[in-house]
N, C-alpha and C positions, 0 to 999 in steps of 0.2 A: 192398317191405315191410321188407326188412332195413335199407334206407337210412332209412326212416321210424323204425324202432326205434332206430337209432343216434342220430338227431337228437333223438328224445324223451329218450334217456338223457343226451345232452349238456344238454338243457334242465333235466333233474332235477339233474344234477351242478352246474349253474350256481347252483342254489338249495340252500343247505346242508340244508334240511329235505326229506325225502322224503314226498310227499303220501300220507296214508292217510285213509280215511273208514271208520272202524270204531267199534264201541261203546266202545273205549278212548280215543277222542278226548276232549279236554278236560283232559288232564293235561299233564305236562311235555313230551310229544312233540307237542303241538299246533303248527300253523303260526302264527307271529306274523302279525298283519295286514299288516305291511310286506312280508313274503315273499309273501303271497297277492296283494297288489297288484303286486309286482314280477314274479311269475310270469305274471300276465295280460298285462302290457305286453310282457314278453319273448317270450311265445308268439306274439303277433301280429306283433311286430317281426321276430323271427328266423326263425320257422317259416313265416310267411305274407307277408313282405315289406311290412308296414305301416310308414308313417312315424310315429314316436312324437313327439307334440306335448305341450308343457306345458299345464297347466290354464290356461284363461283366467281373469281376475279375475272375482269374483262381481258386480261392477258391470257391467251390460250395456253394450256398446259399440254406439252408433247404433241402439238399439231402444227408443223411448219407451214401448212397450207393456209392457215388463217392469220390475218393481222390482228383481229380482235375476236372475242367471243361475240357472235352475231345472232345467236339463237339459243333458246333454252336447252336444246338437246346437245349442244357441243360437249358438255362435260360427261355425257352418257354415251358418246361414240364408241368407247371400248366395248360396251354391252352390245350395241347394235352390230358391231363388227365381229363380236365373239372373241376379242382379244383380251378381255378383262381377266386379271389374275384370279383364279378360283378361290384364293384365300383372302382376297381384298374385301373391304367393306362394300365397294361398289357391286361386287358379284352377288352380294346377299340381298340387294334391293329387288322388290317385286312390284310395288306401286309407290310412287313418289310424287310430291307436289313442291313447287317453290316459285319464287319470283326472281327471275334472273336479270341481272344487269346486262344489257346488250349495246354494242356500238356497231353501226353500219356506216363506215366511211373508208374508202379505199377497197381494193380488191373487187370481187364479183358483186357483192352487195354494197353499193356506194350511193348514199343519199346526200352526200355533202353539198354538191352544187345546187340541189333542189331546196335545201333548207332555207327558209325565209321567203321563198317565192310564193309558197302556198301556206295553208294553215295546218297541215298535217304531217309533213315530212320532218324527221328528226335524225340526228346522228346518234344520240343516246336515247334509249327507251327501255321500259321494263316489260319483260315477257312473263306473263302468268302462265303456268303450264302444269299439267298432270300427265304422268307417264305410267304405262304398264309394261313390264319386262317379262313377257311370257305368261302373264296372269290373265286379266280380262281383255276383251277385244271389242268389236264394233258395238254390240248390243249395249254393254255396260257403259262404254264411253259416250255414246250418243244420249243415253238415258240420264247420265250424270250431268252432262252439259245442259240439257233441256231443263232439268230440275233446278239447277243453279240459276239459270237466266230467268226462267218464268216464275218460279216459286220463291226463291230467296231474293233475287234482285227485282222481281216482279215487273219485268219488261213485258209489255203487251204482246201476246202471241201473234196478233195480226200484223205486227211490224217486223216479224222475223221471217227470213227466207233461208232455206238450206239447199246446198248444191251437193251433187254426188258425181262420181266418175261415170261418164257415158260410154266408156269402152274405146278401144283402138284396134281396128282390124289388122293394121300393119304389124302390130306386136302380138296379135292373137289374143288380145284381152277383151273379154266381154264386159257388158255394162254391169256395174256394181249394184245388182238388184237387191242384194242382201241389205246394203246400206239404205237404199230407197225404201224398202219395206219396213225397216226399223223406224224410220221417221214417220211413216204413215201410221204405224201402230201407236206411236207416241202422241198421235192426234194432230200432226201438222197437216194442213189441207194439201191435197194433191197439187193445187195451183201454186203452192209455195215450196214444192219439192222439185228441183230443177236439175237436169243432167247437163254436164259440160265436158268438153274434150280433154285430152292429155295435158295441154298447156295450162289449163285452169285447175284441174282436179286430179293431178297425179304428181306426187311430191318425190323429189330425188335429192339425196344427200350431196351428190356430185356426179361427175361423168361415169363413175362406177360406184358400186356399193349398195347398201340397203335403200329401198324405195317402196312406194306403194300408193294406192288410191287414197284420196283424202275427201273429206266432206267439210264444207265451210258454212258458217252461219253468218248471214248478212242482216243488217239493221236498216230500216227505212226511217230516216229522220223526219220525213213529212207526215206519214201516217194519214189519219183522217178517213180510214176505210178504203183507200184506193188500193188497186193491185199494181205493185211496182215490180213484178217479175221481170218485165222487159228491161229494167234498168240494172239488174244484177250483173256484176262483172263487166259493166260498160264504162267504168271510170267515172261514174257520176258521184259527186260529193254528197248527194242526197241519200244514196244507198251504198253503204260501206260494209266491207267484211270486218267482223269483230273477233271471230274465233275460227281456227283451223284445226281439224282433228285428222291426223295422219295415221293410216293403218299400214305399218311396215310389214309387208308379206312377201316381197320379192327382193332379189339382188341383181343389179345391173352388172353384167359381165363386161370384160374388156372388148369382146366382139360385138357388144350392143344388145345381146339377147338377155332375156329375163329368166331367172331361175327362182323357184319358191324358196323362201328362207326356212331354215329348220325350225325357227321359233318366231312367233308373231309378236309384234310390239305395238304399243300405242304411244304416239307423241303428239301432244296438243299444245297450241300456243295462242294466247290472247293478249294483245297489247293493252297494258294498263291504261295508257293515255286515251286510246279510243273508247275503252269501256267507261272510263270516268266521264268522258265527253257525253256519252249516251245517258248515264245516270244523273249527270248534273244538267241535262237538257240544254247542252251547248252545241254549237255547230263547228267550233274550232277547238282543237286541243289546247291552244294557247289561252283560251278563255276559262280553263279549269284551274282549280287551286294548286295544280302541279306547276303552273307557270305564272299565275297572276301575282304572287308575292315577288317573283323575280322581275317581272315587268314593272311593278310599282317601284322596286329598288332602282331599276335603270332610270326611270323617270325622275326619281329623286336625285340621282347622281348626275344626270346630264342637264336637268332643268329645262328641257325642251318641250315640244308638244307631247301630250299624253298618247299612249297607244290606243288606236281606234280599230285595229283589226282589218285595215284596208289592204287590198292586194292589187297587182296589175297597174293599169293606168290610173286608177283611183288613188293609188299610193304615191302622191306627188313627192318627189325628192327621195323616195324609197325609205322614208323614216320608219314606217311600220315593218318593212322588211328588215331593217336594221335591228329593231327591237326583237324580232323573232330569231334572227341570227345570233345575237348576243345571248339571249335567254337560253337557246338550245346549246350553244357552244360552251357556255360556262358550266352547264351541267356535265357535258362530256369531259371537259378538262378536269373537273373535280373528281369524277369517278375514275378516269384513267390514271391521273397522278396518284391517287390513293392506292390504286392497284399496281403501281410500279411502272407505269408507262409514262415517260417524260418526253417533252418536245426534243427532237433530235434530228438526225440526218439520214436515217434509213428505216425502212420497214414501217412498223406502227408508229415509231417515234417521229418519223418524217410526216406522216399523216396528221399526227397530233400537233406538230409544229404549224402545219398549214391551217388547221382548225383554229389555233390560237391567233395566228396572224390575220385570218379572215375576220375573226371577232374584233381584233384591235383596229383593223381598217374601218369597220362599220362604226365602232365607238368614236374614232378620231375624225374620220372624213364625213360621215353622215350625221351622227348624233352630236358631233362637236363637243364631245365629253372631254374632261381633263384626263391626263394620264392617271392610271390607277383605278378607273371605274370598274374594269373587268375583275380585278382582284377584290374589290370592295363588295362584289356580289357573292363571294364565296360563303360568308356566314348565312346568307339567305338560302342558298342551295342546301347547306347543311341543315338548316331549320326545316326545309321541305322534305329532304330525303334521309336525314340522320337517324330517325327512329327505325326505318326499315334497314338501313345499312350503316350501323354504328361506327364502322371503320372510317367513315367520312369525318366524324366528329374529332377523332384522334389526330387527323392529318391536316386540319384546316389551316394552321399557320404555315406549314410547309407548302401547301397548295398556293397560298397567296404569295409567298416569296418567289416561287418558280414562275408564276404568271407575271409578276411585276418585273422580274429580271428579263424574261423573254419579250415582254412588251417594250421595255426600254431599248433592247437591241433592234427590234423591228421598226420602231419609230425612226431610229437612226437610218436604217436601210431604206425606209419609205421615202425619205428626202432624197437619197441617192437615186432611187428608182425614178422618182418624178423628174429629176434633172436629166436622166438618161432618155426618158420618153420625150421631154421637151427638145433636147438636142436632136434626136432622131427625126422627130416630126419636122423640124426646121430644115433638115437635109433631104426630106422626101420630095419626090415629084408630086404635083397635084393629082388628086383622084387615084391614088394608089393605096394598096393595103399596107398596114404596118408590117415591117419585116418579121417573119417568124423567128429568125435567128436571134433577134434582139429580145423578143418576147420569151423565147426559151431560156435565154440567159437570165432574165428577170425571174423566171419561174424556178430554174434550177439552182442559180447561184445566190440570189437574194431572197428566195423563199416566198415569192409573190404568188398568192392563189390566182388561178386562171380567171375567175370572175372579177377579181380586183383589177387585173390587166384590162379586161373588157370594159369595166366601168370607167377607168381612167382614159381609155381611148374613146369611149362613147361620149365622154364630156367634151372631147375635141372633135367629134363628128367623124372619127376615123374607125375603120374596121380592121380586125386582125385577119391575116391570111391563115384561117383556121385549118385548112387542108394541109398546108405546109407545116404548121405547128404540130398537128397530129402525126405527120410523117416523122418529124424529129422525135416525138415521144415514142413512136413505135420502134425506131432505130435504137433509141436509148434502151428500151426494154429488151430488145433482142441482144444488144451488146452485153447487158448485165446478165441475161439468162445464159449467155454463151460461156462465161467464165465460172470458176469455182466459187460461187457466192455462199456466204453464210446463210443458212436457212433453206438452201436448195433441197428439193425433195430427194431423199436417199433412195438407193436402189431397193425396190420392194420385192425382188425375186424370191427372197428367202423369208418373207413374211407370210405366214399361213393365212389364207383367206377364210371367210366365214363358213364356206361349205366344207373345206378341209378340216377346220376345227370341229364342226358338227359331226363329220364322218368319224374323226378320231374318238369323239365322245360316245357316239352311237355304237362304235365297235369296242367300247370299254377299254380303249388304250389309256393307261393311267398317265397322269401328268408326270413330268420328269422329276425324280428325286434329286435335287441339286445340293442337298446338305453336305455331300462329300467335299464341296468347294471350301468348307470351313475346317476340313480335317488336316490340320498341320500343327506342328509342335516344335519347340526348341530342343535341339539335340544336346548331347553331352558337352560339346565344345561351343555351344551358343549359336550353331548354325540352324537354319530352318529346315525341317524335314517334312515333305509333303507326302501324304499317304497315297499309295497306288489305288487305282479305281478300275474295276472290271465291270463291263456293262454289256447289255444285249441291244442290238439294233432292232427297234420296233417298227420303224417305217422310214421311208425316204421321201423327199419332197423336191420335185423339180417341175418346171414349166407349169406352175400353179396347180399341181395335182399330186396326190399321194401315190407313191409307187412302191413296189416290193423290191425293186432292183435298179441299180445304176451301173452302167458299163464304164469301162476304162475311158478316161478323158472327159467324162460328163461331170458338170458342176451340179452339186445337189446339197440339200440340207438333210442332215442325219438326226433322227429323233431316237434317243436312247431311253432305257428305263431309269438310268441314273447317270450322273456325271459329276466330275470334280472341276469342270471348266466354269469360269465365271462369265455369265452373259452380260452384255453391256446394259447397265441400268444404274440409276442413282448417281449419274455423272461419272462413273468409273468405266474406263475402256474395258472391252472384253479380253479374256485370255486368248493366247495363241498356243500352239503346240501341235501334237499329232496323235493319231490312234493307229494301232496295228490289230489285225485279225489274229486271234490266237492260233498258233501253229504256223503263222507266216510272219515271223519276226523281222524278216528282211524287207518287207513291203510296208512303207509308211504312208499313211493318209494325212497330209498336213491339214490342220484345222486353221482356216484363215480368219474367221470371226465367229462369234457366238451370240445368238439373239434369243430373247424370251418372248413367247407369244402365247397368251392364253394358258399359261402354266406349263407349256412345252418348251424345252430348250432345243434350239436349232443349231447344229454344228455345221458350218459351211465348209465343205471340202470339195476338192476336185479329185475324183476317184482315179487311182493309178491302176487298179484292177477292179474287177466286178465286185460290188458290195451289195449284200442282200439282207433283207429283213430276217432276223434270226441269228445272224452272225454274232459271235462273241468277240468283243474287242477289249483291248487294254488301252487306257487313256493316259497320256503323258502331257502335263501342262509345262509350258516354257517357264521354268522356275525362276529364272533371272528376271523375266518380264513381270511375272506375278509379284515377286518380292519388291520390285521397283514400284509397282502400282500400290501395293500394300503400304510401302513407306510413304508415298506421296498422299495416299488417302488419309492415313493417320496424321500426317503433317497438315492436311487441309483442316481437320478438326482442331488441331492446335492453333492454326492460323485464325480460324473462326473465333475461338475462345480469346485469343490475344487481341484481336481487333475490338471485341466487345470490352475487354479490360481497358484498353487504351482510349478508344473513341466513345465508349459509353454503351449501356445496355440497349439503347434504342437502335444500335447497329444491327440490321437484319440482313441475312443472306439472301441474295437474289439469284444465285446460280453458281454452279461450279463444274469443273471438268478435270478429271484425273487421268493421266497417262503415265507410262513408264518414264517418260522424259521430264515431265514438269507437272505443275498443278496450276489451275486458274481459278480465281475466286472473285465473284461479283457481289457487291454489298452496297447498302444505303450509306450515303455520306452527306452530312449537312453542308460541307464545303470541301475544298481541296485538302487532301491529306498531305501534311508537311513531311519533309525529310526526317525531322526529329521524331515525329509520330511513327513513321515506318521503322526507324531504328529501335524505338521502344517496343514495337510489335515483335520485331526479330528477337529482342532480348527476352521478352516474356516466353516466346516459343523455346528459345535455347535454355532457359531455366528449367522448363518442364522436361526437355530432352536430358539435361544433366541429372535430374532426379530419377531418371529411368523408371517412370511410373508404370505400373501394370495397366494394361488395356483390358478392361472387363467387358465381356459381351454375353448377352443372354436374350432369349426370346421370351416375351411377356405378352399378356393380352393387351390389345390396343387401347381399350378403355382405361386400363390401369396405367399404361405408359403415359397417356396424355395428362395424367394428374401430377406428373413430376414437375416441381417448381424449377423454372429456369431451363426447361427442356428446349433444345434447338431442333426445329423441324421446318422443312420447306413445304410449299404448297404442292403436294403430290399425293397420289393414292398409296397407302401403305397396306401390306398384307396383315392379316390378323391370325395368329399372333405376330408381333413385330419385334425386330431385333434392336436392342438398345446397346449403344457403345459408350462406355463411361471410362474416362481416364483417371486412374488413381483411386477411385471410389467404387467399391463393389456395387453391382446393380441392386442387390437387396437393400442396401443402405439408401440409395436415391429413391427407392420405391416406398420407403417408410413414410407414413402419413405425416405431413408438416415438416418433413426433412428439408433442410436448406443446403444439403451437401452439393446438389447439382448447381447451385449458384456460384460455387467456388471452383468449379472445374468444368471440363467439357463433357456434356451429356447430350447425345444426339440419337434420333431414330435413324438407323442406317443399315442397309442390306449389304454394304460393301465388305471387302476383305481388308483386314487390318493387321498391323504388327501386334505382337503380344506384349511388348514393352517399348516405351517411347525412346529409349536410348539408341535403338537401331536407326533412328532418323539421322543421328549424328550432327547434322547442321541444317539450317534453312536460310536461304538468302532470297530476299525479294528483288527480282531483277527488273520489274517494270510496274509502274502504277500510273493509271490514267483515268480520266473521267470518260465513261462511255457517253453519257448524257448528263445533264444537270441533275445531281442528286444520286447518281449511281457510279461507283468507282470499280475498276477492275485491277486486281494485282495478279502478277504471274511470279511464281517462285520455283526454285529448284532446291534439292536436298542433297545430303551426303557429300560425296566427293565433288559433284558438280557445284554445290554451294561453296565449298572451300576454294575451288579453282576460280569461280566467278569473283569471289571476294578478293583473292590475290591479284587477279588481273585488273579489277576495278581500282584497287588501291595504287597499283603501279601507274595506271593512267591518271589518277588524281594527282600524283606527284608531278607528272609531266605538265598537267594543266596548271598547277600552282607555279611551276617554273616559268612557263610562258607568260602567265598573268603578271608575275612579279616583274619580268623584264619589260612588259608593255607599259607598266605603271611608271617605269624609270624614264619614259619619254625620250628614248635615244633619238638623236637627230641624224645619225648615220644612215644614209640611204641603203648601203649594203646590209646593215643590221636590220633595218625595217623590212627589207626584202626577205631576209632569212626568217624573221619572225612570221611574216605572211605565209611563207612556205610551211613553217611548223604548224601554224593554225590550221592550214588546209589539210596537212597530214593527220593532225589530231581529230579533225572533223571526220575524215574517212575512218580513222580507227574507232571513233565513237559509234559510228553507224555499224561497223563490224562487231564491236563489243555488244551493242544492243541486240544485233542479230544473233550473236552467240550467247545471249542471255547473261550478260554481266550486270551486276547491280547498278540500277539507275542512280541511286543516291551517291555512289562513289564518284560520279562525274561532277557533283555540285558541292564539294566540300569547301 
């Protein structure tokens, strides 16, 4: 006990403010939000041995189901699902703590329309969390939480209530008496330990996947010795949940039943905004120092009435609602833009566009602020959040530019929308609803937030036909879901589920040795020679279960002890090819795709004969397809290097995709990329191709690799050791301390397959460049013979365009001549579309 007391005193001394939870809170002695956050992280890191991790970006990584990271656990999903690569850093974690940036707007968790109406909803918030991955469980999690809240933060125990799962007979789940008894042993009075049903105290990741009972800690803002048990989970603003501790011990199957997880995990989440509200003795999140500097800056910028915290009918003119909307939304804009999500026209970008336009509307229409107020708040947001998330500080100017440009565009469309509403109202019959079709056009085409349309109609005493509007929205969602949309969920039949992965490991089935995919060399005459690979079938996977046998005609995943096939990862498409059973050379099993899951490589085949575990197989990669992918992947590294060389070192990769046919590369761009710059990029690439540089590749410890100056890496989990690909400079040289060799060439962390020398790329032609959203450009390029053909066709087309242009400038008055020119322009337009479709250089059309 004495040792614990001394450690607690050290924790308190490490934070200059001594925690107090008393009626005098809220004055000068209140803990700043930064210290509240720091104390949480330090408590778990120093007192309980957790690894402190930085926040993941709010753009989800490898999860097409999510628009934004909306919970602290998102980045740890591969651990919960069992799909984490066994050699990755993530797989080594046992207990972790962090403060995660989260956005809840759009999708399943959508707080956008509620923000501003009350004093506690937000689109951006910070989630404080601690996790255990197969380490501690309920006893330790509850004990740590209680210690932090009552001994470090010194929140009065009589104001805290805890809930636990009360069971569910339909699922065969009994009451979580273990959790209840833990709280009682910790000294929580029985009257403050409350059971609740499935909807309140059973947490699920989604319709399927890991789930389990949870226990929540609630705080009574009123206190005074009263018993507020009856107000828990009743939506009262006086009694609020502050911390949720989830015990992942089941997996929800497709059929709806629950199976025990092979390994138990703990996932906790506590909103920083609510915790600070408690510790600063406030009743509104907006009254804490996370928001008051921003609210003060809004008041200074609009010179209107001060923020008073009013809601509902008391908030005349919705001025206070406008303050809350703008303060919340500018935080979200800063965080999203910093993490690479820009206002745009689909997915998360579209949601952010609506957030920005909603904020602009309240600035302009309610606060009567001059244009530019929203962007002027960015330095204040950076001041509030920059210490915790230093990436905000680096991007402040870019954030302001993007906000200003989008605000100007929306203010223009706002005038158009107002005129459309005025004209429609004049044509309407009395006592009728505003037509949903017009509202949908404002929403979809001009980017008007729904609550903005409601407000503009309310001012005229008119209601929107909401049922008809929702019907149009549903039809639009179905139409989009019906086609092949980017980001649609991929077929998951060949993805090993958490139980199958656990079964493989419990049966000591080794992870697939895929190092033979790198076993190739240059032959005597300069051709690539790929080494053969013989392997043993360890297991088959079909219908979400592991099997020992697959019959003729059955589609299945084949797990081998080793493979020379490349599984899709790192932006490179998977190999194709075939396998044969030894002794049956005439029977080919075509390999349609290859995937990596939890260290196991899954070869998707349709069996033409019975295939069994134990069969010996010979593997044959489609060498032409593999070589084309290698060429395009090495060219992608060259392109990345060239873009930085031409556009500047601040040019960051945002994504890439490599196939046998072409390569795609997304990157940060301050403004539109010019034709001249694209030509310079091509020239830099071609210079390296002509030098026929050696492509050096080696596996090194991840910590050593990250020290390389000028290293190019994207935001993704890398295995340890990690593979470095360096063009022209040996890996040993770039690893030398203080070496600047990597600054002069392309050095990247990459698991892909590459050429051994750059000369085999032969040529590279950029066939398309466009801005995806403001600040992010996408280029598409082809290599080798395709590049040469594209360049020749583009140049021929450019000659024809020049000829037509010259004759048009001569201003011929001959009607037949003008008709002929018109036909030629029409033909060239058709050819241009065909050229672009066939991937001819875009720059060749604009000489």
